[in-house]
N, C-alpha and C positions, 0 to 999 in steps of 0.2 A: 518495650524492647529498645536496645540503642544499635545503631548498624555503624560500622565503620569499614575503613577501606584504606589500602595505602596508597598517598599522593605524596610524589616527589621522596619516596624512601620513609616517609612518617605515618603512623597511623593516625587517621584524620576521620572524626565523628562525621557522621552525615547525618545532617540537620534537617527537618520537616519533612521526613519520609514518612508518607501515608500508607496505610496497609488497608485494602478491602477486601471482605473477602466476596467471592463472587460463585453462584453455581452453574458450571457448565453442561449442557445435555447437549449430549453429540447427536446429530439428526440420522434417521433410518437412512441405509442406502438409497432405498427408493426415491427419497426426498431430495437426497445431495446428487443424486445422478439427474433427477427432473430440473432444479435450480440449474446444474452444471448444462444443462439441455439448452437452456434458456439463455444464459450469459454467453454461451458459445455461439448461439444463433443469433442473438438479437444486443444484447447489452453492450457486450466489447465493441462490436462494429461502431455501433452509436457512442461509445465513448471515445475512441479513436478518430472519428469523425470532428469531435466538440473537440477533441485537444488539438488537431490540426487546424483549425480556425485561427490559432496565435502562431503563426509562422515564425515572425522576429523572435518571441520567446523561446520557441525551439530551437532554432538556430542559436542562439545566445548559450545554449545547453550542450551544444553540440550535435543535435539531430540535421543527419544529411538531408537535404534538398528531396534526394530517392526515398529516404524513410517519411520525411512528412507527404510525399506524391501516394506512398502506401496508405498512409494512416487516412489519407481522405477518401481512399476507396473503402477504409474499414478492414 
C-alpha cells in the first residue's frame, strides 16, 4: 500500500510507513472501574509527587509555584 498526503501543495509519498494489526480487547466495566479506583486513590497522587521533585524543569515549562506545591501534596 502506498501512503501519500499534501505537503506544500504537492502530493508527496510518505515512506517507511509500517502497518501493524492489533487486537483490542475492551475491559469489562467492573475491571475498568476497579483500575480507575486504584489510579484515583494512589497512582495519580504518587505520580504527581514524583513529577514535583523536579521544580526547575517544571518552572521551565511554565508550571507555577502554586501548582508545583499542589503537586507535592498529590
